[in-house]
TORKOL-866725 format. One record per residue (C-alpha): residue number from 1; y, x, z; residue in three letters. Coordinates in Angstrom, 2 decimals, padded with zeros to 5 digits. Last residue first. Example, Ala and Ser with C-alpha at 12.3 -4.5 7.8 and 13.67 -1.06 7.14 Angstrom:
<seq: 2	north: -001.06	east: 013.67	up: 007.14	type: Ser>
<seq: 1	north: -004.50	east: 012.30	up: 007.80	type: Ala>
//
This chain:
<seq: 184	north: -002.78	east: -162.09	up: 198.40	type: Unk>
<seq: 183	north: 000.66	east: -162.99	up: 197.00	type: Unk>
<seq: 182	north: 000.91	east: -166.39	up: 195.39	type: Unk>
<seq: 181	north: -001.87	east: -168.52	up: 196.88	type: Unk>
<seq: 180	north: -002.03	east: -166.85	up: 200.27	type: Unk>
<seq: 179	north: 001.75	east: -166.66	up: 200.39	type: Unk>
<seq: 178	north: 002.06	east: -170.37	up: 199.63	type: Unk>
<seq: 177	north: -000.57	east: -171.34	up: 202.18	type: Unk>
<seq: 176	north: 001.04	east: -169.16	up: 204.86	type: Unk>
<seq: 175	north: 004.49	east: -170.52	up: 204.00	type: Unk>
<seq: 174	north: 003.30	east: -174.13	up: 204.17	type: Unk>
<seq: 173	north: 001.68	east: -173.58	up: 207.57	type: Unk>
<seq: 172	north: 004.72	east: -171.69	up: 208.77	type: Unk>
<seq: 171	north: 007.07	east: -174.45	up: 207.66	type: Unk>
<seq: 170	north: 004.92	east: -177.16	up: 209.24	type: Unk>
<seq: 169	north: 004.76	east: -175.26	up: 212.53	type: Unk>
<seq: 168	north: 008.50	east: -174.57	up: 212.40	type: Unk>
<seq: 167	north: 009.29	east: -178.25	up: 211.87	type: Unk>
<seq: 166	north: 007.00	east: -179.39	up: 214.68	type: Unk>
<seq: 165	north: 008.38	east: -176.67	up: 216.94	type: Unk>
<seq: 164	north: 011.98	east: -177.68	up: 216.19	type: Unk>
<seq: 163	north: 011.23	east: -181.35	up: 216.83	type: Unk>
<seq: 162	north: 009.86	east: -180.49	up: 220.25	type: Unk>
<seq: 161	north: 012.92	east: -178.35	up: 221.00	type: Unk>
<seq: 160	north: 015.15	east: -181.29	up: 220.11	type: Unk>
<seq: 159	north: 017.43	east: -181.31	up: 217.08	type: Unk>
<seq: 158	north: 021.20	east: -180.99	up: 216.58	type: Unk>
<seq: 157	north: 020.89	east: -178.26	up: 213.95	type: Unk>
<seq: 156	north: 023.10	east: -175.71	up: 215.70	type: Unk>
<seq: 155	north: 022.20	east: -176.87	up: 219.20	type: Unk>
<seq: 154	north: 018.46	east: -176.81	up: 218.47	type: Unk>
<seq: 153	north: 018.73	east: -173.44	up: 216.74	type: Unk>
<seq: 152	north: 020.64	east: -171.90	up: 219.65	type: Unk>
<seq: 151	north: 018.22	east: -173.35	up: 222.21	type: Unk>
<seq: 150	north: 015.19	east: -172.02	up: 220.35	type: Unk>
<seq: 149	north: 016.55	east: -168.47	up: 220.25	type: Unk>
<seq: 148	north: 017.51	east: -166.99	up: 216.89	type: Unk>
<seq: 147	north: 015.19	east: -164.35	up: 215.45	type: Unk>
<seq: 146	north: 016.79	east: -164.05	up: 212.00	type: Unk>
<seq: 145	north: 013.50	east: -164.10	up: 210.11	type: Unk>
<seq: 144	north: 011.24	east: -166.28	up: 212.22	type: Unk>
<seq: 143	north: 013.58	east: -168.66	up: 214.03	type: Unk>
<seq: 142	north: 016.64	east: -168.97	up: 211.78	type: Unk>
<seq: 141	north: 014.78	east: -168.50	up: 208.50	type: Unk>
<seq: 140	north: 012.03	east: -170.96	up: 209.43	type: Unk>
<seq: 139	north: 014.55	east: -173.53	up: 210.67	type: Unk>
<seq: 138	north: 016.53	east: -173.34	up: 207.42	type: Unk>
<seq: 137	north: 013.43	east: -173.44	up: 205.24	type: Unk>
<seq: 136	north: 012.07	east: -176.44	up: 207.13	type: Unk>
<seq: 135	north: 015.44	east: -178.20	up: 206.85	type: Unk>
<seq: 134	north: 015.68	east: -177.59	up: 203.10	type: Unk>
<seq: 133	north: 012.13	east: -178.67	up: 202.21	type: Unk>
<seq: 132	north: 010.07	east: -175.57	up: 201.40	type: Unk>
<seq: 131	north: 009.64	east: -174.30	up: 197.82	type: Unk>
<seq: 130	north: 012.56	east: -171.86	up: 198.04	type: Unk>
<seq: 129	north: 010.95	east: -170.29	up: 201.09	type: Unk>
<seq: 128	north: 007.83	east: -169.55	up: 199.03	type: Unk>
<seq: 127	north: 009.84	east: -167.64	up: 196.43	type: Unk>
<seq: 126	north: 011.80	east: -165.81	up: 199.12	type: Unk>
<seq: 125	north: 008.55	east: -164.84	up: 200.85	type: Unk>
<seq: 124	north: 006.94	east: -163.70	up: 197.58	type: Unk>
<seq: 123	north: 009.97	east: -161.58	up: 196.69	type: Unk>
<seq: 122	north: 009.97	east: -160.02	up: 200.16	type: Unk>
<seq: 121	north: 006.25	east: -159.37	up: 199.88	type: Unk>
<seq: 120	north: 006.69	east: -157.63	up: 196.53	type: Unk>
<seq: 119	north: 009.51	east: -155.54	up: 197.98	type: Unk>
<seq: 118	north: 007.32	east: -154.65	up: 200.96	type: Unk>
<seq: 117	north: 004.46	east: -153.63	up: 198.65	type: Unk>
<seq: 116	north: 006.79	east: -151.40	up: 196.63	type: Unk>
<seq: 115	north: 008.11	east: -149.74	up: 199.78	type: Unk>
<seq: 114	north: 004.61	east: -149.27	up: 201.15	type: Unk>
<seq: 113	north: 003.43	east: -147.71	up: 197.88	type: Unk>
<seq: 112	north: 006.40	east: -145.33	up: 197.88	type: Unk>
<seq: 111	north: 005.36	east: -144.23	up: 201.36	type: Unk>
<seq: 110	north: 006.91	east: -145.09	up: 204.68	type: Unk>
<seq: 109	north: 006.10	east: -143.48	up: 208.04	type: Unk>
<seq: 108	north: 009.14	east: -144.04	up: 210.27	type: Unk>
<seq: 107	north: 009.57	east: -147.60	up: 209.04	type: Unk>
<seq: 106	north: 006.00	east: -148.34	up: 210.23	type: Unk>
<seq: 105	north: 004.56	east: -150.28	up: 207.34	type: Unk>
<seq: 104	north: 005.31	east: -153.89	up: 206.63	type: Unk>
<seq: 103	north: 003.09	east: -156.87	up: 206.21	type: Unk>
<seq: 102	north: 004.71	east: -159.43	up: 208.48	type: Unk>
<seq: 101	north: 004.00	east: -162.41	up: 210.70	type: Unk>
<seq: 100	north: 001.04	east: -164.34	up: 209.33	type: Unk>
<seq: 99	north: 000.92	east: -166.85	up: 212.13	type: Unk>
<seq: 98	north: -001.82	east: -167.87	up: 214.46	type: Unk>
<seq: 97	north: -001.00	east: -170.52	up: 217.00	type: Unk>
<seq: 96	north: 000.44	east: -170.91	up: 220.45	type: Unk>
<seq: 95	north: 001.83	east: -173.79	up: 222.40	type: Unk>
<seq: 94	north: 005.39	east: -173.77	up: 223.69	type: Unk>
<seq: 93	north: 007.40	east: -172.83	up: 226.73	type: Unk>
<seq: 92	north: 006.55	east: -169.15	up: 227.06	type: Unk>
<seq: 91	north: 006.70	east: -168.62	up: 223.30	type: Unk>
<seq: 90	north: 003.46	east: -167.46	up: 221.75	type: Unk>
<seq: 89	north: 002.80	east: -166.53	up: 218.18	type: Unk>
<seq: 88	north: -000.60	east: -164.94	up: 217.95	type: Unk>
<seq: 87	north: -000.17	east: -162.28	up: 215.36	type: Unk>
<seq: 86	north: -002.28	east: -162.20	up: 212.26	type: Unk>
<seq: 85	north: -001.76	east: -159.35	up: 209.85	type: Unk>
<seq: 84	north: -003.65	east: -159.65	up: 206.62	type: Unk>
<seq: 83	north: -004.22	east: -156.13	up: 205.53	type: Unk>
<seq: 82	north: -005.05	east: -154.54	up: 202.23	type: Unk>
<seq: 81	north: -005.71	east: -150.83	up: 202.74	type: Unk>
<seq: 80	north: -009.40	east: -150.98	up: 201.93	type: Unk>
<seq: 79	north: -010.00	east: -153.96	up: 204.20	type: Unk>
<seq: 78	north: -007.80	east: -153.87	up: 207.25	type: Unk>
<seq: 77	north: -008.02	east: -156.49	up: 209.97	type: Unk>
<seq: 76	north: -008.30	east: -154.15	up: 212.96	type: Unk>
<seq: 75	north: -005.91	east: -151.58	up: 211.54	type: Unk>
<seq: 74	north: -003.41	east: -154.15	up: 210.27	type: Unk>
<seq: 73	north: -003.45	east: -155.86	up: 213.64	type: Unk>
<seq: 72	north: -002.49	east: -152.63	up: 215.38	type: Unk>
<seq: 71	north: 000.03	east: -151.78	up: 212.66	type: Unk>
<seq: 70	north: 001.72	east: -155.14	up: 213.24	type: Unk>
<seq: 69	north: 001.85	east: -154.49	up: 216.98	type: Unk>
<seq: 68	north: 003.28	east: -151.00	up: 216.37	type: Unk>
<seq: 67	north: 005.86	east: -152.41	up: 213.97	type: Unk>
<seq: 66	north: 006.92	east: -154.97	up: 216.59	type: Unk>
<seq: 65	north: 007.17	east: -152.15	up: 219.13	type: Unk>
<seq: 64	north: 009.62	east: -150.22	up: 216.94	type: Unk>
<seq: 63	north: 011.81	east: -153.32	up: 216.62	type: Unk>
<seq: 62	north: 011.49	east: -153.86	up: 220.37	type: Unk>
<seq: 61	north: 012.66	east: -150.29	up: 221.01	type: Unk>
<seq: 60	north: 015.79	east: -150.85	up: 218.89	type: Unk>
<seq: 59	north: 016.54	east: -154.12	up: 220.64	type: Unk>
<seq: 58	north: 016.13	east: -152.42	up: 224.01	type: Unk>
<seq: 57	north: 018.44	east: -149.54	up: 223.06	type: Unk>
<seq: 56	north: 021.08	east: -151.98	up: 221.98	type: Unk>
<seq: 55	north: 021.88	east: -152.33	up: 218.32	type: Unk>
<seq: 54	north: 024.38	east: -150.50	up: 216.12	type: Unk>
<seq: 53	north: 023.88	east: -147.24	up: 218.02	type: Unk>
<seq: 52	north: 022.55	east: -145.45	up: 214.95	type: Unk>
<seq: 51	north: 019.15	east: -144.43	up: 216.32	type: Unk>
<seq: 50	north: 017.51	east: -142.40	up: 213.54	type: Unk>
<seq: 49	north: 017.86	east: -139.11	up: 215.47	type: Unk>
<seq: 48	north: 015.82	east: -140.70	up: 218.26	type: Unk>
<seq: 47	north: 012.86	east: -140.95	up: 215.88	type: Unk>
<seq: 46	north: 010.26	east: -138.89	up: 217.71	type: Unk>
<seq: 45	north: 011.32	east: -140.19	up: 221.11	type: Unk>
<seq: 44	north: 011.20	east: -143.77	up: 219.87	type: Unk>
<seq: 43	north: 007.77	east: -143.18	up: 218.34	type: Unk>
<seq: 42	north: 006.55	east: -141.92	up: 221.73	type: Unk>
<seq: 41	north: 008.09	east: -144.88	up: 223.56	type: Unk>
<seq: 40	north: 006.49	east: -147.26	up: 221.10	type: Unk>
<seq: 39	north: 003.10	east: -145.54	up: 221.35	type: Unk>
<seq: 38	north: 003.26	east: -146.02	up: 225.15	type: Unk>
<seq: 37	north: 004.10	east: -149.69	up: 224.63	type: Unk>
<seq: 36	north: 001.19	east: -150.00	up: 222.21	type: Unk>
<seq: 35	north: -001.21	east: -148.30	up: 224.61	type: Unk>
<seq: 34	north: -000.19	east: -150.58	up: 227.48	type: Unk>
<seq: 33	north: -000.63	east: -153.65	up: 225.26	type: Unk>
<seq: 32	north: -004.08	east: -152.40	up: 224.19	type: Unk>
<seq: 31	north: -005.08	east: -152.10	up: 227.84	type: Unk>
<seq: 30	north: -003.65	east: -155.51	up: 228.76	type: Unk>
<seq: 29	north: -005.34	east: -157.39	up: 225.94	type: Unk>
<seq: 28	north: -003.84	east: -160.67	up: 224.74	type: Unk>
<seq: 27	north: -002.27	east: -158.99	up: 221.67	type: Unk>
<seq: 26	north: 000.91	east: -161.04	up: 221.36	type: Unk>
<seq: 25	north: 001.58	east: -162.10	up: 224.95	type: Unk>
<seq: 24	north: 000.49	east: -158.62	up: 226.06	type: Unk>
<seq: 23	north: 003.18	east: -157.09	up: 223.86	type: Unk>
<seq: 22	north: 006.22	east: -158.96	up: 225.16	type: Unk>
<seq: 21	north: 005.01	east: -158.55	up: 228.74	type: Unk>
<seq: 20	north: 004.55	east: -154.80	up: 228.18	type: Unk>
<seq: 19	north: 007.94	east: -154.44	up: 226.46	type: Unk>
<seq: 18	north: 009.69	east: -156.22	up: 229.34	type: Unk>
<seq: 17	north: 007.87	east: -154.24	up: 231.99	type: Unk>
<seq: 16	north: 008.46	east: -150.90	up: 230.23	type: Unk>
<seq: 15	north: 012.15	east: -151.50	up: 229.49	type: Unk>
<seq: 14	north: 014.50	east: -150.29	up: 232.20	type: Unk>
<seq: 13	north: 012.40	east: -148.03	up: 234.41	type: Unk>
<seq: 12	north: 010.27	east: -146.66	up: 231.57	type: Unk>
<seq: 11	north: 013.21	east: -146.26	up: 229.22	type: Unk>
<seq: 10	north: 015.51	east: -144.47	up: 231.69	type: Unk>
<seq: 9	north: 014.94	east: -140.86	up: 230.61	type: Unk>
<seq: 8	north: 014.97	east: -142.02	up: 226.98	type: Unk>
<seq: 7	north: 018.76	east: -142.53	up: 227.08	type: Unk>
<seq: 6	north: 020.19	east: -143.91	up: 223.84	type: Unk>
<seq: 5	north: 023.79	east: -144.96	up: 223.49	type: Unk>
<seq: 4	north: 025.19	east: -148.14	up: 222.00	type: Unk>
<seq: 3	north: 028.28	east: -148.04	up: 219.81	type: Unk>
<seq: 2	north: 029.92	east: -151.38	up: 220.39	type: Unk>
<seq: 1	north: 030.99	east: -153.44	up: 217.38	type: Unk>
//
């Protein structure tokens, strides 16, 4: 496995446009997207010592950015520390819809309460996944948890992109209902 290097001097040139486009498609506000990308770069600088080189620099920055987006929605949806994080899921080629993405704290600012809450969420997710039909669970895991591209999933499961999005929509709807009933 390659050992990737980190070079913050090139982040703006190499990644700012990509991170901005990624963010603006999820928060639908250019100013907030710019702030979140800036926060991502700052968090990356603060946590450079945590970069292990196992993923590319861009992948590492995206993982930080995802936490920043989640924290953004947590802040605006928060009620006494309990947050329901809604992220507009939007793939360039498909329609959009609300999806309960994650409830995780910034990995660079974890508390014991966050860790316990994340373990409870993980248990709830696995419990809800086990209740889905096999194909829905498989598609959900590949797309939402493992982050596989649509084309890869379609080739692997021998389904069309349209079929994939129907399956993923049904899985997400069922997962959201299950989590609402069993975790919130």
